[in-house]
Residue, then its C-alpha position, 0 to 999 in steps of 0.5 A: x500500500x502506498x503512503x499518502x503524499x503530503x501536500x507541502x504547499x498546504x498553508x496549514x502545514x506552513x502555519x504549523x511549522x512556523x509555530x511548532x517548538x523544538x521539544x528537546x535538546x539545546x534549543x528546547x522550547x524554541x520555535x522551529x523556524x528560529x532554529x539556527x541553520x547550522x543546527x539544521x545542517x547538523x541534523x541533515x548530516x546525522x539524520x532527522x528524527x523519525x515522524x512529524x518532527x523529522x519531516x518538519x525539520x527537513x522541510x525547514x532545512x530546505x526552506x532555510x537553505x533556499x533563503x525562504x525563511x522570511x516567508x514563515x515570519x508573518x505566520x508566527x502567532x504572537 
């Protein structure tokens, strides 16, 4: 059975990504979109965690590597 494809262009996913927090480690409690790029590169090299967090970190890595992180800023809920 094929895994359902996730629509990476779904605005709800971007809003969730902009407002999710890092659940562990040195940057515990930080918004994922505020994580430093070198931290995301480190995860890329070591392997992203399994599950939703890993998917979010991988997407954020791609967003930041392409200089598009400014698109997430207006989506952060104050």
